[in-house]
C-alpha positions in Angstrom: 95.2 13.5 13.1 97.6 12.7 10.3 97.6 11.9 6.5 96.5 8.3 7.1 93.6 9.3 9.3 92.5 11.7 6.5 92.7 8.9 3.9 90.7 6.6 6.1 88.0 9.2 6.6 87.9 10.1 2.9 87.3 6.5 1.7 83.5 6.5 2.2 83.2 10.0 0.6 85.3 8.7 -2.4 83.0 5.7 -2.9 79.9 7.8 -2.8 81.3 10.3 -5.2 82.2 7.6 -7.7 78.5 6.5 -7.8 77.1 10.0 -8.1 79.7 11.4 -10.6 79.1 8.3 -12.8 75.7 9.8 -13.5 77.3 13.2 -14.4 79.6 11.5 -16.8 76.7 9.8 -18.6 74.6 13.0 -18.8 77.6 15.1 -20.0 78.3 12.8 -22.9 74.6 12.5 -23.8 74.5 16.3 -23.9 77.4 16.6 -26.4 80.4 16.9 -24.2 83.5 14.8 -24.8 84.9 12.5 -22.2 87.9 14.9 -21.7 85.6 17.9 -21.2 83.4 16.0 -18.7 86.4 14.9 -16.6 88.0 18.3 -16.8 84.8 19.9 -15.4 84.7 17.4 -12.5 88.4 17.8 -11.8 88.3 21.6 -11.6 84.9 22.1 -10.0 84.0 19.4 -7.5 80.4 20.5 -7.0 77.6 18.0 -7.8 74.7 20.4 -7.8 76.7 23.1 -9.5 77.9 20.8 -12.3 74.5 19.4 -13.1 73.0 22.9 -13.2 75.9 24.1 -15.4 75.4 21.1 -17.7 71.8 22.0 -18.1 72.7 25.5 -19.1 75.4 24.2 -21.5 72.9 21.8 -23.1 70.4 24.5 -23.6 73.0 26.8 -25.1 72.6 29.3 -22.3 74.7 32.4 -21.8 77.8 32.8 -19.8 76.0 35.2 -17.5 73.4 32.4 -16.7 76.3 30.0 -16.1 78.2 32.3 -13.8 75.1 33.4 -11.8 73.9 29.9 -11.3 77.3 28.7 -10.1 77.6 31.6 -7.7 74.2 31.1 -6.1 74.3 27.3 -5.9 77.9 27.2 -4.6 77.6 30.2 -2.2 77.2 27.8 0.7 80.8 26.6 0.3 81.9 30.1 1.3 80.1 29.8 4.6 81.5 26.3 5.1 85.0 27.6 4.4 84.6 30.4 6.9 83.4 28.0 9.5 86.3 25.5 8.9 88.8 28.3 8.8 88.3 28.8 12.6 89.6 25.3 13.2 92.7 25.1 11.0 96.2 25.1 12.5 98.3 28.3 12.3 100.5 27.3 9.4 97.5 26.5 7.3 98.1 29.4 4.9 99.4 30.4 1.5 98.8 27.7 -1.2 97.1 25.5 1.5 94.4 28.1 1.8 93.7 27.8 -2.0 93.6 24.0 -1.8 91.4 24.3 1.3 88.9 26.6 -0.5 88.8 24.4 -3.6 88.3 21.1 -1.8 85.4 22.0 0.6 82.3 20.1 -0.2 79.2 19.2 1.9 80.6 15.8 2.9 84.2 16.9 3.4 82.9 19.8 5.6 80.8 17.4 7.6 83.8 15.2 8.4 86.3 18.0 9.0 84.1 20.1 11.2 83.9 17.3 13.8 87.5 17.8 14.8 88.8 20.3 17.3 91.8 21.2 15.0 92.4 20.6 11.3 95.9 19.9 10.3 97.3 20.2 6.8 98.3 16.6 6.6 94.9 15.4 7.7 93.0 17.7 5.3 95.2 16.6 2.4 94.4 12.9 3.1 90.7 13.7 3.6 90.4 15.5 0.2 92.7 13.6 -2.1 90.5 10.4 -2.4 87.2 12.3 -2.9 88.7 14.4 -5.6 90.1 11.3 -7.3 86.8 9.4 -6.9 84.7 12.3 -8.3 86.9 12.5 -11.4 87.1 8.7 -11.8 83.4 8.3 -11.6 82.9 11.0 -14.2 85.3 9.2 -16.5 83.7 5.8 -16.0 80.2 7.3 -16.7 81.4 9.1 -19.8 83.1 6.0 -21.2 80.7 3.3 -20.1 77.4 5.2 -20.5 77.1 4.1 -24.1 78.2 0.5 -23.4 75.9 -0.3 -20.5 72.3 -1.5 -21.2 69.9 1.5 -21.5 68.0 0.4 -18.4 71.1 0.5 -16.2 72.5 3.7 -17.6 69.1 5.4 -17.3 68.9 4.4 -13.7 72.4 5.7 -13.0 71.5 8.9 -14.8 69.0 9.8 -12.1 71.2 8.8 -9.2 72.0 12.4 -8.2 68.3 13.3 -8.0 67.8 10.3 -5.7 70.6 11.5 -3.5 69.2 15.0 -3.3 65.8 13.6 -2.4 67.4 11.4 0.3 69.1 14.6 1.7 66.0 16.8 1.6 63.2 14.6 2.6 64.4 13.6 6.1 65.1 17.2 7.0 61.8 18.4 5.5 60.0 15.7 7.4 61.4 16.8 10.7 61.4 20.6 10.1 58.2 22.2 8.9 60.0 25.4 7.8 62.3 23.5 5.5 59.3 21.6 4.1 57.5 24.9 3.3 60.6 26.3 1.6 61.0 23.1 -0.5 57.3 23.2 -1.5 57.7 26.9 -2.5 60.7 26.1 -4.7 58.7 23.2 -6.4 55.7 25.5 -7.0 57.9 28.3 -8.5 59.6 25.7 -10.7 56.3 24.4 -12.0 55.0 27.8 -12.7 58.1 28.7 -14.7 57.9 25.4 -16.5 54.2 25.2 -17.4 52.7 28.8 -17.4 53.0 30.0 -21.0 53.9 33.6 -20.2 57.2 32.3 -18.7 58.0 30.0 -21.6 60.8 32.3 -22.7 62.8 31.8 -19.5 65.7 29.5 -20.0 66.6 26.6 -17.7 69.5 28.4 -16.3 67.6 31.5 -15.2 64.8 29.2 -13.9 67.3 27.6 -11.5 68.4 31.1 -10.4 64.9 32.4 -9.9 63.7 29.3 -8.0 66.8 29.4 -5.7 66.6 33.2 -4.9 62.8 33.3 -4.6 62.4 30.3 -2.4 65.3 31.3 -0.1 64.2 34.9 0.1 60.6 33.9 1.0 61.9 31.5 3.6 64.1 34.2 5.2 61.1 36.6 5.3 58.6 34.1 6.6 60.9 32.3 9.0 63.5 34.9 10.2 66.3 33.6 12.5 66.0 35.2 15.9 69.2 36.7 17.3 70.1 35.6 20.8 72.1 38.0 22.9 75.1 36.6 24.8 
């Protein structure tokens, strides 16, 4: 697997990222960020859920602690993905390449890379360069064109990410009762924090953190993973 193979495999991811990050660009500008700030966030983060959660906290003037905790919890899965992929990289995949490797791991890049027996530097570079470019380009286009496009179109694009998450969660929840229950618990906790007056003082940032931790902890307790001896 060489650089060209990586580029080829990265094209679909790139196109998908342009569409989704377009929505981030629109929302970022609507919430007071400049085009430069929006693009800089996408270029240095490369995390859809994390960026939208962070944008919510920024828009609500949340604290740096909220911002840090939300990013840590939401993006914790990337650490597990990186550990998994690190078992397949070639021997000279070290030094600066490890830094690049850790930064560029996303759900989609992981899904493509993990399918190979060995991950070469050249292939991984080709696989990641277009998605990174596409994510930043989509953010730029959304930030610049969000105020130019008709409100009906920009509004529809602004909810594109939520549609993508629904498309990811619903099929899994439909086929797995345990996932469905955890999702419903997260929804219930979110509604309680939103509409019960006693919780009205909790900011959006901490609400995200509480929902994530509470639902995942409840799921782990109710549906523990059974260890299988070799």
